[in-house]
VEXGUDO-175956 format. One record per residue (C-alpha): x, y, z; residue in one letter. Coordinates in steps of 0.001 Angstrom, whole numbers. Layout:
N
<pagu east="X" north="Y" up="Z" residuo="a"/>
...
***
This chain:
440
<pagu east="169583" north="-22266" up="-21655" residuo="m"/>
<pagu east="168712" north="-18545" up="-20348" residuo="k"/>
<pagu east="166382" north="-18410" up="-23540" residuo="k"/>
<pagu east="164930" north="-21419" up="-22293" residuo="i"/>
<pagu east="164580" north="-20600" up="-17989" residuo="l"/>
<pagu east="163100" north="-17171" up="-19347" residuo="t"/>
<pagu east="160401" north="-18773" up="-21626" residuo="i"/>
<pagu east="159762" north="-21795" up="-18657" residuo="t"/>
<pagu east="159212" north="-18519" up="-16460" residuo="a"/>
<pagu east="156873" north="-16722" up="-18292" residuo="t"/>
<pagu east="155141" north="-19516" up="-18778" residuo="l"/>
<pagu east="154531" north="-20437" up="-14840" residuo="l"/>
<pagu east="153849" north="-16495" up="-13988" residuo="l"/>
<pagu east="150770" north="-16762" up="-16936" residuo="c"/>
<pagu east="149600" north="-19900" up="-15761" residuo="a"/>
<pagu east="149889" north="-18882" up="-11924" residuo="t"/>
<pagu east="147850" north="-15444" up="-12743" residuo="s"/>
<pagu east="144983" north="-17891" up="-14804" residuo="v"/>
<pagu east="145329" north="-19807" up="-11447" residuo="m"/>
<pagu east="144789" north="-16595" up="-8932" residuo="a"/>
<pagu east="141547" north="-15276" up="-11600" residuo="q"/>
<pagu east="140252" north="-18646" up="-11320" residuo="d"/>
<pagu east="140192" north="-18922" up="-7590" residuo="l"/>
<pagu east="138185" north="-15546" up="-7329" residuo="k"/>
<pagu east="134613" north="-15229" up="-6412" residuo="a"/>
<pagu east="132463" north="-14652" up="-9884" residuo="p"/>
<pagu east="130874" north="-11262" up="-10068" residuo="d"/>
<pagu east="126829" north="-12939" up="-9330" residuo="y"/>
<pagu east="126091" north="-9615" up="-8481" residuo="a"/>
<pagu east="127221" north="-8354" up="-12187" residuo="s"/>
<pagu east="125579" north="-11145" up="-13591" residuo="d"/>
<pagu east="122319" north="-10902" up="-11782" residuo="f"/>
<pagu east="121902" north="-7299" up="-13217" residuo="v"/>
<pagu east="121991" north="-8726" up="-16864" residuo="g"/>
<pagu east="120044" north="-11504" up="-16561" residuo="v"/>
<pagu east="117094" north="-9856" up="-14518" residuo="n"/>
<pagu east="117158" north="-7312" up="-16521" residuo="f"/>
<pagu east="116828" north="-9600" up="-19500" residuo="t"/>
<pagu east="113906" north="-11758" up="-18200" residuo="f"/>
<pagu east="112556" north="-8399" up="-17055" residuo="t"/>
<pagu east="111914" north="-7145" up="-20510" residuo="n"/>
<pagu east="111127" north="-10615" up="-22108" residuo="i"/>
<pagu east="108189" north="-10496" up="-19374" residuo="w"/>
<pagu east="106918" north="-7325" up="-20362" residuo="i"/>
<pagu east="107245" north="-8138" up="-23727" residuo="m"/>
<pagu east="104970" north="-11719" up="-23271" residuo="l"/>
<pagu east="102775" north="-9197" up="-21299" residuo="c"/>
<pagu east="102417" north="-7039" up="-24047" residuo="a"/>
<pagu east="100754" north="-9778" up="-26417" residuo="l"/>
<pagu east="99044" north="-10825" up="-23600" residuo="l"/>
<pagu east="97075" north="-7629" up="-23297" residuo="v"/>
<pagu east="96787" north="-7445" up="-27183" residuo="f"/>
<pagu east="94920" north="-10585" up="-27520" residuo="i"/>
<pagu east="92251" north="-9151" up="-25115" residuo="m"/>
<pagu east="91493" north="-6823" up="-28208" residuo="g"/>
<pagu east="89873" north="-10819" up="-29453" residuo="l"/>
<pagu east="88010" north="-11083" up="-26408" residuo="g"/>
<pagu east="86384" north="-7824" up="-26701" residuo="f"/>
<pagu east="85594" north="-8624" up="-30047" residuo="a"/>
<pagu east="83654" north="-11752" up="-29086" residuo="l"/>
<pagu east="81996" north="-10676" up="-26156" residuo="l"/>
<pagu east="80996" north="-7469" up="-27454" residuo="e"/>
<pagu east="79763" north="-9466" up="-31110" residuo="s"/>
<pagu east="78036" north="-12327" up="-28480" residuo="g"/>
<pagu east="76247" north="-9827" up="-26225" residuo="l"/>
<pagu east="74322" north="-7905" up="-29726" residuo="t"/>
<pagu east="72520" north="-8753" up="-32529" residuo="r"/>
<pagu east="73662" north="-11147" up="-35504" residuo="a"/>
<pagu east="72632" north="-8360" up="-37974" residuo="k"/>
<pagu east="75047" north="-5999" up="-36788" residuo="n"/>
<pagu east="78344" north="-8589" up="-36061" residuo="t"/>
<pagu east="80449" north="-7159" up="-38982" residuo="t"/>
<pagu east="80179" north="-3775" up="-37688" residuo="n"/>
<pagu east="81594" north="-4702" up="-34191" residuo="i"/>
<pagu east="84071" north="-6876" up="-35662" residuo="l"/>
<pagu east="85438" north="-4308" up="-37797" residuo="f"/>
<pagu east="85478" north="-1690" up="-34982" residuo="k"/>
<pagu east="87380" north="-3964" up="-32277" residuo="n"/>
<pagu east="90060" north="-4090" up="-35496" residuo="l"/>
<pagu east="90846" north="-1096" up="-36160" residuo="v"/>
<pagu east="89994" north="249" up="-32893" residuo="t"/>
<pagu east="93967" north="-1029" up="-31842" residuo="p"/>
<pagu east="95013" north="222" up="-34793" residuo="a"/>
<pagu east="94195" north="4047" up="-34359" residuo="i"/>
<pagu east="95471" north="3530" up="-30924" residuo="g"/>
<pagu east="98634" north="1425" up="-31514" residuo="v"/>
<pagu east="99365" north="4597" up="-34100" residuo="t"/>
<pagu east="97985" north="7746" up="-32577" residuo="t"/>
<pagu east="100109" north="6265" up="-28927" residuo="y"/>
<pagu east="103520" north="6291" up="-31597" residuo="a"/>
<pagu east="103177" north="9583" up="-33169" residuo="l"/>
<pagu east="102218" north="11764" up="-29702" residuo="l"/>
<pagu east="100873" north="9686" up="-27239" residuo="g"/>
<pagu east="103639" north="8458" up="-25720" residuo="f"/>
<pagu east="105670" north="11031" up="-25218" residuo="n"/>
<pagu east="102399" north="13158" up="-23989" residuo="l"/>
<pagu east="101826" north="10381" up="-21153" residuo="m"/>
<pagu east="105628" north="10319" up="-20036" residuo="y"/>
<pagu east="106467" north="13748" up="-19425" residuo="p"/>
<pagu east="104513" north="14320" up="-16492" residuo="g"/>
<pagu east="103038" north="17986" up="-16320" residuo="d"/>
<pagu east="105669" north="18933" up="-19140" residuo="a"/>
<pagu east="103495" north="17968" up="-21821" residuo="w"/>
<pagu east="103075" north="21288" up="-23643" residuo="i"/>
<pagu east="104851" north="21407" up="-27230" residuo="i"/>
<pagu east="107383" north="20379" up="-28039" residuo="p"/>
<pagu east="107164" north="17104" up="-26171" residuo="n"/>
<pagu east="103617" north="16806" up="-27416" residuo="v"/>
<pagu east="104959" north="15217" up="-30907" residuo="l"/>
<pagu east="106070" north="11622" up="-30391" residuo="g"/>
<pagu east="109334" north="9933" up="-29301" residuo="f"/>
<pagu east="112051" north="13410" up="-28702" residuo="g"/>
<pagu east="110230" north="15074" up="-31783" residuo="g"/>
<pagu east="108027" north="12929" up="-34094" residuo="f"/>
<pagu east="107419" north="9110" up="-34715" residuo="g"/>
<pagu east="109498" north="5869" up="-33377" residuo="l"/>
<pagu east="113635" north="6379" up="-32792" residuo="p"/>
<pagu east="115508" north="5000" up="-35566" residuo="g"/>
<pagu east="117474" north="1863" up="-35364" residuo="i"/>
<pagu east="120746" north="3658" up="-34348" residuo="g"/>
<pagu east="119467" north="5155" up="-31210" residuo="d"/>
<pagu east="121064" north="3532" up="-28405" residuo="d"/>
<pagu east="118380" north="4610" up="-26284" residuo="a"/>
<pagu east="115781" north="3030" up="-27911" residuo="s"/>
<pagu east="117380" north="-984" up="-27122" residuo="f"/>
<pagu east="119367" north="-305" up="-23802" residuo="t"/>
<pagu east="118509" north="775" up="-20181" residuo="a"/>
<pagu east="119058" north="4411" up="-20714" residuo="a"/>
<pagu east="115828" north="5108" up="-20582" residuo="y"/>
<pagu east="115006" north="2847" up="-17241" residuo="n"/>
<pagu east="117475" north="874" up="-15346" residuo="p"/>
<pagu east="114437" north="-1979" up="-15179" residuo="g"/>
<pagu east="113294" north="-2369" up="-18578" residuo="y"/>
<pagu east="113864" north="-731" up="-22205" residuo="t"/>
<pagu east="112190" north="2073" up="-24050" residuo="y"/>
<pagu east="110549" north="203" up="-26636" residuo="l"/>
<pagu east="109649" north="-2259" up="-24120" residuo="s"/>
<pagu east="107820" north="122" up="-22517" residuo="d"/>
<pagu east="106430" north="1548" up="-25276" residuo="f"/>
<pagu east="105145" north="-1983" up="-26635" residuo="l"/>
<pagu east="102956" north="-2387" up="-23465" residuo="f"/>
<pagu east="101790" north="1019" up="-22895" residuo="q"/>
<pagu east="100693" north="1359" up="-26482" residuo="s"/>
<pagu east="98306" north="-1869" up="-26041" residuo="m"/>
<pagu east="96642" north="-27" up="-22871" residuo="f"/>
<pagu east="96201" north="3038" up="-24920" residuo="a"/>
<pagu east="94072" north="468" up="-27471" residuo="a"/>
<pagu east="92126" north="-1264" up="-24688" residuo="t"/>
<pagu east="90418" north="2284" up="-23377" residuo="a"/>
<pagu east="89418" north="3029" up="-26683" residuo="a"/>
<pagu east="87590" north="-621" up="-27103" residuo="t"/>
<pagu east="85743" north="-69" up="-23933" residuo="i"/>
<pagu east="83786" north="2567" up="-25892" residuo="v"/>
<pagu east="82937" north="235" up="-28280" residuo="s"/>
<pagu east="80357" north="-1776" up="-26739" residuo="g"/>
<pagu east="78288" north="861" up="-25148" residuo="a"/>
<pagu east="77164" north="2756" up="-28664" residuo="v"/>
<pagu east="77239" north="-349" up="-29786" residuo="a"/>
<pagu east="74332" north="-1390" up="-32423" residuo="e"/>
<pagu east="73241" north="2503" up="-33566" residuo="r"/>
<pagu east="76354" north="4780" up="-34134" residuo="i"/>
<pagu east="78092" north="5945" up="-37760" residuo="k"/>
<pagu east="81071" north="3826" up="-37871" residuo="l"/>
<pagu east="82960" north="7050" up="-39430" residuo="h"/>
<pagu east="81445" north="9146" up="-36299" residuo="a"/>
<pagu east="82764" north="6410" up="-33893" residuo="y"/>
<pagu east="86275" north="6073" up="-35376" residuo="l"/>
<pagu east="86550" north="9951" up="-35061" residuo="v"/>
<pagu east="85895" north="10125" up="-31505" residuo="f"/>
<pagu east="88216" north="7280" up="-31484" residuo="t"/>
<pagu east="90783" north="8832" up="-32798" residuo="l"/>
<pagu east="90422" north="12168" up="-30627" residuo="i"/>
<pagu east="90258" north="10683" up="-27695" residuo="y"/>
<pagu east="92650" north="8113" up="-27511" residuo="v"/>
<pagu east="94871" north="10723" up="-29128" residuo="a"/>
<pagu east="94625" north="13344" up="-26530" residuo="f"/>
<pagu east="92888" north="12552" up="-23928" residuo="v"/>
<pagu east="93846" north="9703" up="-22746" residuo="y"/>
<pagu east="97692" north="9749" up="-22611" residuo="p"/>
<pagu east="96795" north="13339" up="-21080" residuo="f"/>
<pagu east="94961" north="12266" up="-18086" residuo="v"/>
<pagu east="96916" north="9666" up="-17748" residuo="g"/>
<pagu east="100370" north="11709" up="-17539" residuo="s"/>
<pagu east="98660" north="12904" up="-14082" residuo="w"/>
<pagu east="99916" north="9392" up="-12269" residuo="n"/>
<pagu east="101803" north="7273" up="-14519" residuo="w"/>
<pagu east="103645" north="10094" up="-16334" residuo="g"/>
<pagu east="105123" north="11729" up="-12622" residuo="g"/>
<pagu east="101955" north="14005" up="-12179" residuo="g"/>
<pagu east="100383" north="15773" up="-9876" residuo="w"/>
<pagu east="98544" north="12995" up="-8826" residuo="l"/>
<pagu east="101501" north="11254" up="-8666" residuo="d"/>
<pagu east="102774" north="13133" up="-6187" residuo="a"/>
<pagu east="99892" north="13339" up="-4067" residuo="r"/>
<pagu east="100147" north="9692" up="-3652" residuo="g"/>
<pagu east="97873" north="8414" up="-5938" residuo="f"/>
<pagu east="97840" north="4859" up="-6407" residuo="h"/>
<pagu east="96584" north="2883" up="-9656" residuo="d"/>
<pagu east="98454" north="-233" up="-10992" residuo="l"/>
<pagu east="97388" north="-1233" up="-14038" residuo="a"/>
<pagu east="94287" north="1345" up="-14715" residuo="g"/>
<pagu east="91115" north="725" up="-12811" residuo="s"/>
<pagu east="90666" north="4419" up="-12921" residuo="t"/>
<pagu east="93516" north="5271" up="-15780" residuo="l"/>
<pagu east="92192" north="2336" up="-18337" residuo="v"/>
<pagu east="88952" north="1552" up="-17240" residuo="h"/>
<pagu east="87005" north="4509" up="-15832" residuo="s"/>
<pagu east="88572" north="6734" up="-18866" residuo="v"/>
<pagu east="86389" north="4542" up="-21206" residuo="g"/>
<pagu east="83893" north="4102" up="-19092" residuo="g"/>
<pagu east="83149" north="8069" up="-18808" residuo="w"/>
<pagu east="83589" north="7878" up="-22802" residuo="g"/>
<pagu east="81282" north="4897" up="-22615" residuo="a"/>
<pagu east="78490" north="7013" up="-20624" residuo="l"/>
<pagu east="78990" north="10290" up="-22777" residuo="a"/>
<pagu east="78276" north="7964" up="-25892" residuo="g"/>
<pagu east="75250" north="5819" up="-24745" residuo="a"/>
<pagu east="73561" north="9515" up="-23329" residuo="i"/>
<pagu east="74385" north="11912" up="-26390" residuo="v"/>
<pagu east="73162" north="8616" up="-28685" residuo="l"/>
<pagu east="70229" north="7921" up="-26860" residuo="g"/>
<pagu east="68736" north="4019" up="-26672" residuo="p"/>
<pagu east="67884" north="1673" up="-29323" residuo="r"/>
<pagu east="64839" north="1634" up="-31406" residuo="l"/>
<pagu east="62173" north="-557" up="-29263" residuo="g"/>
<pagu east="64480" north="-771" up="-26469" residuo="r"/>
<pagu east="62099" north="1020" up="-24084" residuo="y"/>
<pagu east="58440" north="369" up="-24503" residuo="i"/>
<pagu east="55579" north="2232" up="-22215" residuo="g"/>
<pagu east="58157" north="3626" up="-19692" residuo="g"/>
<pagu east="59743" north="-67" up="-19460" residuo="k"/>
<pagu east="63512" north="-1935" up="-20471" residuo="a"/>
<pagu east="62480" north="-4462" up="-23027" residuo="k"/>
<pagu east="65733" north="-7297" up="-23209" residuo="a"/>
<pagu east="67235" north="-7650" up="-26013" residuo="v"/>
<pagu east="69439" north="-10334" up="-26136" residuo="p"/>
<pagu east="72708" north="-11462" up="-27407" residuo="g"/>
<pagu east="73217" north="-13759" up="-30340" residuo="h"/>
<pagu east="75586" north="-15693" up="-29016" residuo="n"/>
<pagu east="76310" north="-16272" up="-25580" residuo="l"/>
<pagu east="78916" north="-19228" up="-26595" residuo="t"/>
<pagu east="81030" north="-16251" up="-28430" residuo="f"/>
<pagu east="80507" north="-13880" up="-25172" residuo="a"/>
<pagu east="81767" north="-16516" up="-22675" residuo="t"/>
<pagu east="84723" north="-17193" up="-25026" residuo="i"/>
<pagu east="85300" north="-13934" up="-25360" residuo="g"/>
<pagu east="85428" north="-13519" up="-21389" residuo="v"/>
<pagu east="87905" north="-16411" up="-21272" residuo="f"/>
<pagu east="90425" north="-14424" up="-23491" residuo="i"/>
<pagu east="89950" north="-11274" up="-21785" residuo="l"/>
<pagu east="90671" north="-13342" up="-18009" residuo="w"/>
<pagu east="93690" north="-14831" up="-19436" residuo="f"/>
<pagu east="94730" north="-11791" up="-21195" residuo="g"/>
<pagu east="94289" north="-9464" up="-17480" residuo="w"/>
<pagu east="97424" north="-12128" up="-16447" residuo="w"/>
<pagu east="99455" north="-9768" up="-18765" residuo="g"/>
<pagu east="97418" north="-6303" up="-18032" residuo="f"/>
<pagu east="98086" north="-6435" up="-14310" residuo="n"/>
<pagu east="100678" north="-8838" up="-14091" residuo="g"/>
<pagu east="102955" north="-6994" up="-16286" residuo="g"/>
<pagu east="102173" north="-3575" up="-14453" residuo="s"/>
<pagu east="104707" north="-4498" up="-12200" residuo="a"/>
<pagu east="107539" north="-3441" up="-14445" residuo="l"/>
<pagu east="109326" north="-6244" up="-13083" residuo="s"/>
<pagu east="110350" north="-9952" up="-13366" residuo="s"/>
<pagu east="110627" north="-10727" up="-9610" residuo="s"/>
<pagu east="108484" north="-13585" up="-8523" residuo="p"/>
<pagu east="107799" north="-11888" up="-5224" residuo="k"/>
<pagu east="105906" north="-8845" up="-7244" residuo="d"/>
<pagu east="104376" north="-10813" up="-10080" residuo="t"/>
<pagu east="103081" north="-13822" up="-8350" residuo="a"/>
<pagu east="101041" north="-11568" up="-5895" residuo="w"/>
<pagu east="99721" north="-9500" up="-8228" residuo="i"/>
<pagu east="98678" north="-12411" up="-10410" residuo="l"/>
<pagu east="97318" north="-14141" up="-7247" residuo="v"/>
<pagu east="95186" north="-11396" up="-6093" residuo="t"/>
<pagu east="94095" north="-10793" up="-9627" residuo="t"/>
<pagu east="92332" north="-14538" up="-9827" residuo="n"/>
<pagu east="91341" north="-14531" up="-6713" residuo="i"/>
<pagu east="89065" north="-10884" up="-7653" residuo="a"/>
<pagu east="87911" north="-12439" up="-10668" residuo="c"/>
<pagu east="86312" north="-15687" up="-9105" residuo="v"/>
<pagu east="85165" north="-14441" up="-6800" residuo="c"/>
<pagu east="83481" north="-11544" up="-9087" residuo="g"/>
<pagu east="81575" north="-14354" up="-10436" residuo="i"/>
<pagu east="80277" north="-15569" up="-7191" residuo="l"/>
<pagu east="79442" north="-12611" up="-6610" residuo="g"/>
<pagu east="77467" north="-12014" up="-9133" residuo="a"/>
<pagu east="75915" north="-15263" up="-9580" residuo="m"/>
<pagu east="74201" north="-14981" up="-6329" residuo="l"/>
<pagu east="73245" north="-11437" up="-6703" residuo="t"/>
<pagu east="71130" north="-12374" up="-10333" residuo="s"/>
<pagu east="70052" north="-15605" up="-8490" residuo="w"/>
<pagu east="68126" north="-13658" up="-5971" residuo="f"/>
<pagu east="67115" north="-10543" up="-7848" residuo="v"/>
<pagu east="66153" north="-12136" up="-11056" residuo="q"/>
<pagu east="65248" north="-15174" up="-9494" residuo="k"/>
<pagu east="67593" north="-17048" up="-11941" residuo="k"/>
<pagu east="71025" north="-17168" up="-12813" residuo="p"/>
<pagu east="71710" north="-14708" up="-15588" residuo="d"/>
<pagu east="74682" north="-15833" up="-17601" residuo="l"/>
<pagu east="75256" north="-12469" up="-19394" residuo="t"/>
<pagu east="75538" north="-11047" up="-15310" residuo="m"/>
<pagu east="77994" north="-13711" up="-14227" residuo="v"/>
<pagu east="80104" north="-12884" up="-17477" residuo="l"/>
<pagu east="80192" north="-9220" up="-16158" residuo="n"/>
<pagu east="80733" north="-10473" up="-12731" residuo="g"/>
<pagu east="83878" north="-11700" up="-13983" residuo="a"/>
<pagu east="85184" north="-8783" up="-15799" residuo="l"/>
<pagu east="84207" north="-6468" up="-12626" residuo="a"/>
<pagu east="85831" north="-8376" up="-10380" residuo="g"/>
<pagu east="89107" north="-8104" up="-12854" residuo="l"/>
<pagu east="88095" north="-4483" up="-13034" residuo="v"/>
<pagu east="88125" north="-3752" up="-9425" residuo="a"/>
<pagu east="91435" north="-5378" up="-8783" residuo="i"/>
<pagu east="93375" north="-3546" up="-11545" residuo="t"/>
<pagu east="94638" north="-754" up="-9336" residuo="a"/>
<pagu east="94769" north="-2487" up="-6225" residuo="p"/>
<pagu east="96385" north="-5753" up="-6951" residuo="a"/>
<pagu east="99934" north="-5367" up="-5791" residuo="d"/>
<pagu east="98963" north="-3150" up="-2738" residuo="v"/>
<pagu east="96109" north="-6007" up="-621" residuo="v"/>
<pagu east="95980" north="-9037" up="841" residuo="s"/>
<pagu east="94522" north="-11840" up="-548" residuo="v"/>
<pagu east="91964" north="-11785" up="1603" residuo="p"/>
<pagu east="91158" north="-8384" up="867" residuo="a"/>
<pagu east="91287" north="-8944" up="-2862" residuo="a"/>
<pagu east="88238" north="-11488" up="-2480" residuo="a"/>
<pagu east="86326" north="-8888" up="-842" residuo="i"/>
<pagu east="87079" north="-6666" up="-3760" residuo="i"/>
<pagu east="85944" north="-8866" up="-6223" residuo="g"/>
<pagu east="82711" north="-10151" up="-4701" residuo="a"/>
<pagu east="81542" north="-6353" up="-3955" residuo="i"/>
<pagu east="82289" north="-5829" up="-7640" residuo="a"/>
<pagu east="80293" north="-8824" up="-8868" residuo="g"/>
<pagu east="77359" north="-7522" up="-6707" residuo="i"/>
<pagu east="77822" north="-4152" up="-7773" residuo="l"/>
<pagu east="77338" north="-4947" up="-11853" residuo="v"/>
<pagu east="74375" north="-6381" up="-11273" residuo="v"/>
<pagu east="73084" north="-3442" up="-9645" residuo="f"/>
<pagu east="74328" north="-1214" up="-11896" residuo="s"/>
<pagu east="73597" north="-2645" up="-14839" residuo="v"/>
<pagu east="69431" north="-2695" up="-13567" residuo="l"/>
<pagu east="69920" north="727" up="-12243" residuo="f"/>
<pagu east="71200" north="2303" up="-15841" residuo="f"/>
<pagu east="68184" north="448" up="-17388" residuo="d"/>
<pagu east="65514" north="1745" up="-15112" residuo="k"/>
<pagu east="67021" north="5670" up="-16059" residuo="v"/>
<pagu east="67185" north="4555" up="-19499" residuo="k"/>
<pagu east="70872" north="4458" up="-19986" residuo="i"/>
<pagu east="71118" north="1902" up="-23159" residuo="d"/>
<pagu east="74325" north="-237" up="-22929" residuo="d"/>
<pagu east="73867" north="-3131" up="-24765" residuo="p"/>
<pagu east="76584" north="-5232" up="-22791" residuo="v"/>
<pagu east="77216" north="-3544" up="-19879" residuo="g"/>
<pagu east="80632" north="-1568" up="-20225" residuo="a"/>
<pagu east="79415" north="1602" up="-17985" residuo="i"/>
<pagu east="79149" north="-801" up="-15365" residuo="s"/>
<pagu east="82038" north="-3095" up="-15683" residuo="v"/>
<pagu east="84487" north="-689" up="-16541" residuo="h"/>
<pagu east="83266" north="2945" up="-15252" residuo="l"/>
<pagu east="81414" north="1487" up="-11636" residuo="v"/>
<pagu east="83856" north="-1461" up="-10849" residuo="c"/>
<pagu east="86631" north="385" up="-12056" residuo="g"/>
<pagu east="85821" north="3486" up="-9336" residuo="i"/>
<pagu east="85111" north="1102" up="-6375" residuo="w"/>
<pagu east="88951" north="-915" up="-6855" residuo="g"/>
<pagu east="90093" north="2984" up="-7072" residuo="t"/>
<pagu east="88977" north="3148" up="-4015" residuo="i"/>
<pagu east="89907" north="57" up="-2506" residuo="a"/>
<pagu east="93025" north="1109" up="-2812" residuo="v"/>
<pagu east="92390" north="3071" up="163" residuo="g"/>
<pagu east="90184" north="1265" up="1574" residuo="i"/>
<pagu east="92343" north="-1937" up="1737" residuo="f"/>
<pagu east="96190" north="-673" up="993" residuo="g"/>
<pagu east="97721" north="1883" up="2831" residuo="e"/>
<pagu east="96655" north="4588" up="1071" residuo="f"/>
<pagu east="94733" north="7863" up="1638" residuo="s"/>
<pagu east="90841" north="7443" up="320" residuo="i"/>
<pagu east="90184" north="10737" up="122" residuo="l"/>
<pagu east="93252" north="11265" up="-2677" residuo="t"/>
<pagu east="91986" north="7980" up="-4088" residuo="q"/>
<pagu east="88633" north="10030" up="-4252" residuo="l"/>
<pagu east="90192" north="13170" up="-5229" residuo="i"/>
<pagu east="91850" north="10727" up="-8394" residuo="g"/>
<pagu east="88441" north="9230" up="-9268" residuo="v"/>
<pagu east="86428" north="12871" up="-9214" residuo="l"/>
<pagu east="89640" north="14322" up="-11239" residuo="a"/>
<pagu east="89488" north="11973" up="-13608" residuo="y"/>
<pagu east="85442" north="12162" up="-13830" residuo="g"/>
<pagu east="85639" north="15787" up="-14274" residuo="a"/>
<pagu east="87352" north="16007" up="-17185" residuo="v"/>
<pagu east="86632" north="12583" up="-19427" residuo="c"/>
<pagu east="83257" north="12420" up="-18571" residuo="f"/>
<pagu east="82559" north="16187" up="-20074" residuo="p"/>
<pagu east="85276" north="16199" up="-22723" residuo="v"/>
<pagu east="84013" north="12566" up="-24321" residuo="a"/>
<pagu east="80434" north="14211" up="-24451" residuo="f"/>
<pagu east="81886" north="17137" up="-25904" residuo="a"/>
<pagu east="82983" north="15400" up="-28483" residuo="i"/>
<pagu east="80116" north="13110" up="-29051" residuo="f"/>
<pagu east="77624" north="16234" up="-29301" residuo="f"/>
<pagu east="80163" north="17892" up="-31864" residuo="a"/>
<pagu east="79956" north="14879" up="-34281" residuo="i"/>
<pagu east="76294" north="14905" up="-33885" residuo="k"/>
<pagu east="75709" north="17660" up="-34990" residuo="k"/>
<pagu east="78229" north="17615" up="-37601" residuo="t"/>
<pagu east="78814" north="14457" up="-39631" residuo="i"/>
<pagu east="76039" north="12931" up="-37814" residuo="g"/>
<pagu east="76406" north="10624" up="-34817" residuo="l"/>
<pagu east="73306" north="7833" up="-35566" residuo="r"/>
<pagu east="72733" north="5820" up="-38194" residuo="v"/>
<pagu east="68933" north="6193" up="-39865" residuo="s"/>
<pagu east="66231" north="3795" up="-38206" residuo="e"/>
<pagu east="65869" north="2207" up="-41346" residuo="r"/>
<pagu east="69630" north="1231" up="-41301" residuo="e"/>
<pagu east="69286" north="530" up="-37737" residuo="e"/>
<pagu east="66033" north="-1877" up="-38070" residuo="l"/>
<pagu east="68455" north="-3587" up="-40712" residuo="r"/>
<pagu east="70947" north="-3965" up="-39411" residuo="g"/>
<pagu east="74569" north="-1831" up="-39655" residuo="l"/>
<pagu east="76057" north="-4847" up="-41312" residuo="d"/>
<pagu east="74499" north="-4389" up="-44374" residuo="l"/>
<pagu east="74010" north="-627" up="-44306" residuo="g"/>
<pagu east="77882" north="329" up="-43019" residuo="e"/>
<pagu east="79391" north="-2281" up="-44707" residuo="h"/>
<pagu east="77248" north="-4351" up="-47078" residuo="g"/>
<pagu east="78377" north="-7717" up="-45430" residuo="q"/>
<pagu east="76732" north="-10177" up="-43294" residuo="e"/>
<pagu east="78389" north="-12266" up="-40817" residuo="a"/>
<pagu east="76465" north="-14810" up="-41592" residuo="y"/>
<pagu east="75947" north="-14745" up="-45175" residuo="n"/>
<pagu east="73589" north="-17361" up="-46837" residuo="g"/>
<pagu east="71700" north="-18138" up="-43489" residuo="f"/>
<pagu east="68052" north="-17484" up="-43061" residuo="q"/>
<pagu east="66755" north="-16188" up="-39793" residuo="i"/>
<pagu east="62730" north="-17545" up="-39725" residuo="f"/>
<pagu east="60534" north="-15819" up="-37381" residuo="t"/>
<pagu east="56978" north="-16750" up="-36183" residuo="n"/>
<pagu east="54069" north="-14535" up="-36984" residuo="t"/>
***
């Protein structure tokens, strides 16, 4: 009997303990932190995939706005460029960019030494890197940005640059220049300390690529027959369908480009960014359409396509700090600017086949300054940032292109340019078997 009473008492105590635990309030705060951490990482990784697909958008846009005889060459460059960008970013770019100004060796060579961390390194897969997301989630997302910065240059130097010369430039510029100047702001460097704001890279990505594009177009010179008797001769793109599809893909990818830069899955943060981004894009389209219709007397599809990109580039810096009406103004002004900018560069005989300089450099600068005009940030600080990036990126890019020109050669021969880079550089035609007839 005594044993039975002891066992019964023990069971009652256990049951009471379990009931007491069930009556306690659940630890929702702890659960929320875990769920939020998971959602944030999933969101950042999905956005990395959206930024990745922008490479296809650039490939279609650039090939569509240039001539058929150079299509293979452009597709090749747009495939290899992200490969170079991601590889160099994994080996040294990420660690060069994110110690802030502490970028001198031994911090240069990769993640804490050289290359990616091992699978057994818990810091690579936990919140040890940042309370909101993992080390590798951030690397995956940021590596896509490094690849995008280099791709911008490709369009401005299209149809006349030697393939190996372009690849050498891309390797140097993405491996060293992009992460070094990126560390000034995103890496917690001197511009970040001054309060400079650039959410997703109107300056850090687009104008960095734009300064490189400008330098390349100047050193290369215009395409053969582009300017005759002091006047610009139109060289129509061979496939505006490709170009239009490319812009739609880029527009789609920009949801990840800007939305992921919140580095958070908070609906408040991401929804605001996505709405301002989309509003700026559509207003960029309308601004470019009305401007080109008025100036050129007919609505130019290529101008409107660049107007969409202009609005997206401009809102990339201020998307998280401006109101929706302000985003509409920023996008519309960008659409107007890109039309006049394209016409200006034609007038001064800087040949940019796809309008990359106007879209990424001019509108990137505008978007960065707009942070100070429409957001609660210093216009002076934003201007200092714009000038600092220009003061480093343009002369360095110019020097790289010039050094390549004087050593291994920068431009294809006249015969090769007239024949097309597809056959000259690759021995392949994008449209093999098709005969192009011309009136004589």
